[in-house]
C-alpha atoms as one frame of an Amber mdcrd trajectory, in Angstrom:
protein
  -8.651 -78.121-146.400 -10.809 -78.812-143.306 -10.451 -76.451-140.304  -7.303
 -77.155-138.285  -9.173 -78.064-135.095 -11.434 -80.536-136.887  -8.497 -81.908
-138.864  -6.742 -82.699-135.598  -9.882 -84.418-134.298 -10.112 -86.351-137.566
  -6.500 -87.503-137.253  -7.127 -88.803-133.740 -10.377 -90.534-134.733  -8.793
 -92.049-137.856  -5.797 -93.376-135.967  -8.054 -94.947-133.344 -10.324 -96.549
-135.947  -7.525 -97.714-138.239  -5.259 -99.114-135.529  -8.019-101.389-134.295
  -7.931-104.815-135.998 -10.966-104.737-138.260 -11.778-106.755-141.418  -9.106
-105.048-143.560  -6.444-105.791-140.959  -7.532-109.429-140.716  -7.488-109.642
-144.514  -3.920-108.331-144.517  -2.850-110.632-141.693  -4.341-113.637-143.493
  -2.198-112.912-146.543   0.868-112.220-144.432   0.508-115.528-142.612  -0.042
-117.392-145.878   2.465-115.680-148.185   4.655-113.316-146.202   5.334-109.611
-145.895   5.633-108.701-149.583   2.180-109.972-150.519   0.700-108.394-147.398
   2.077-104.919-148.198   1.022-105.140-151.851  -2.462-106.133-150.695  -2.568
-103.016-148.515  -1.504-100.846-151.465  -4.388-102.122-153.576  -6.893-102.009
-150.738  -6.122 -98.404-149.821  -6.191 -97.265-153.446  -9.644 -98.789-153.757
 -10.772 -97.171-150.511  -9.538 -93.758-151.656 -11.487 -94.044-154.915 -14.533
 -94.890-152.809 -13.907 -91.813-150.640 -13.708 -89.585-153.742 -16.975 -90.978
-155.096 -18.663 -90.398-151.748 -17.290 -86.842-151.545 -18.556 -85.966-155.016
 -21.994 -87.392-154.322 -22.527 -86.411-150.689 -20.481 -83.206-150.377 -22.816
 -80.789-152.227 -25.858 -82.177-150.396 -24.236 -81.576-147.023 -23.238 -78.046
-147.959 -26.784 -77.001-148.812 -28.796 -78.856-146.179 -28.272 -78.287-142.468
 -30.820 -81.004-141.663 -28.949 -83.624-143.717 -25.657 -82.476-142.180 -26.923
 -83.056-138.630 -28.773 -86.256-139.551 -25.682 -87.825-141.126 -23.613 -87.001
-138.064 -26.118 -88.799-135.844 -26.377 -91.734-138.241 -22.589 -91.866-138.397
 -22.287 -92.217-134.640 -25.010 -94.871-134.539 -23.301 -96.704-137.401 -20.026
 -96.849-135.478 -21.896 -98.268-132.486 -23.529-100.867-134.747 -20.144-101.812
-136.253 -18.618-102.143-132.805 -21.408-104.414-131.591 -21.152-106.503-134.764
 -17.377-106.783-134.401 -17.828-107.968-130.814 -20.428-110.569-131.768 -18.296
-111.980-134.583 -14.833-111.472-133.109 -14.126-115.204-132.895 -15.399-115.953
-136.390 -13.225-113.218-137.900 -10.153-114.571-136.169 -10.880-118.137-137.267
 -11.108-116.998-140.903  -7.633-115.439-140.999  -6.036-118.587-142.422  -8.577
-119.122-145.213  -6.194-118.384-148.097  -4.869-120.476-150.944  -1.443-122.113
-151.037  -0.035-120.482-154.189   0.999-116.861-153.814  -0.601-114.539-156.412
   1.472-112.319-158.706   2.229-108.690-157.868  -0.351-107.320-160.298  -3.001
-109.782-159.180  -2.317-109.034-155.527  -2.749-105.282-156.007  -5.798-105.818
-158.210  -7.454-108.087-155.650  -6.731-105.640-152.849  -8.086-102.775-154.953
 -11.346-104.574-155.680 -11.809-105.451-152.008 -11.332-101.800-151.053 -13.483
-100.451-153.884 -16.400-102.870-153.732 -16.815-103.023-149.974 -20.326-101.543
-149.501 -19.536-100.708-145.887 -16.850 -98.272-147.079 -19.441 -96.116-148.842
 -21.606 -95.964-145.737 -18.618 -95.459-143.451 -17.130 -92.545-145.395 -20.528
 -90.902-145.905 -21.328 -91.213-142.218 -17.979 -90.330-140.627 -16.287 -87.724
-142.829 -19.058 -85.100-142.458 -18.294 -84.933-138.743 -15.080 -83.083-139.543
 -15.937 -80.635-142.333 -16.929 -76.978-142.358 -20.206 -76.434-144.249 -19.209
 -72.842-145.066 -16.434 -74.154-147.321 -16.369 -76.584-150.239 -17.463 -79.796
-148.521 -16.570 -82.159-151.381 -12.953 -80.984-151.544 -12.636 -81.253-147.762
 -13.937 -84.827-147.847 -11.476 -85.757-150.594  -8.617 -84.406-148.467  -9.909
 -86.419-145.512 -10.138 -89.494-147.726  -6.508 -89.108-148.790  -5.342 -88.641
-145.201  -7.394 -91.637-144.075  -5.929 -93.812-146.843  -2.394 -92.694-145.981
  -2.814 -93.504-142.284  -4.444 -96.822-143.207  -1.521 -97.703-145.471   1.027
 -97.057-142.725  -0.987 -98.934-140.109  -2.098-101.904-142.222   1.369-102.318
-143.732   2.807-102.439-140.235   0.301-105.126-139.294   1.221-107.047-142.439
   4.968-106.809-141.829   4.615-107.866-138.198   2.280-110.722-139.125   4.596
-111.847-141.915   7.492-111.852-139.480   5.521-113.735-136.824   3.752-116.139
-139.173   4.265-119.236-137.020   3.199-117.488-133.808  -0.043-116.162-135.300
  -0.876-119.327-137.212  -0.509-121.423-134.096  -3.186-119.456-132.251  -5.620
-117.236-134.207  -7.468-116.765-130.915  -4.805-114.236-129.949  -6.551-111.852
-132.322  -9.802-112.239-130.413  -8.514-110.112-127.538  -7.473-107.320-129.923
 -10.804-107.600-131.725 -12.682-107.305-128.428 -10.779-104.178-127.413 -11.288
-102.671-130.876 -15.031-103.239-130.886 -15.398-101.642-127.458 -13.462 -98.541
-128.486 -15.548 -98.259-131.664 -18.775 -98.258-129.648 -17.356 -95.608-127.317
 -16.358 -93.418-130.274 -19.848 -93.738-131.757 -21.447 -92.700-128.489 -19.131
 -89.693-128.291 -20.078 -88.562-131.813 -23.804 -88.831-131.105 -23.455 -86.818
-127.902 -21.375 -84.070-129.524 -23.219 -83.454-132.798 -22.231 -80.150-134.447
 -24.997 -78.007-135.868 -22.817 -75.409-137.564
């Protein structure tokens, strides 16, 4: 288990990152608008399962390296902050395109198993997830303890928060299908706010790199 103070910081950072409408949220909203709340929630289940598997793979591969190399530990923290800044800038540049794509779904609702499977593959095969987990999770671990196990715990917590948040987005979007479908541009404002906060969080991480 990560130290309590860093776990609290991780919870705050995770909630901020997850609540902001990124690609996974738009993916969920697209399905909610097209097929309703049930499909949206099942998509979230699959997506978060895939993301957690990704987090475990990252922890197993990156954890031991971080524990035995102070240089890599510091370097990854800096890269992680810069990566968040890069994501925020990219989200700002493409905020309108992402919103316009939210209705690009088929007309026939997929089965339960297919929905979960599709969500799982999206979460598992997203290359950005590998980079994101490898860059962000090390900010909140204690190198004097087992880093891999700490990162797995963080991955589980992240997936749990993501499930609650993304499911809420899906349920709300499924309930307000007509309102969202009539004006995807309403998501642009949320996307703009989210990208700005992401840049700010990245700057904060870079300026407060831990060397312990």
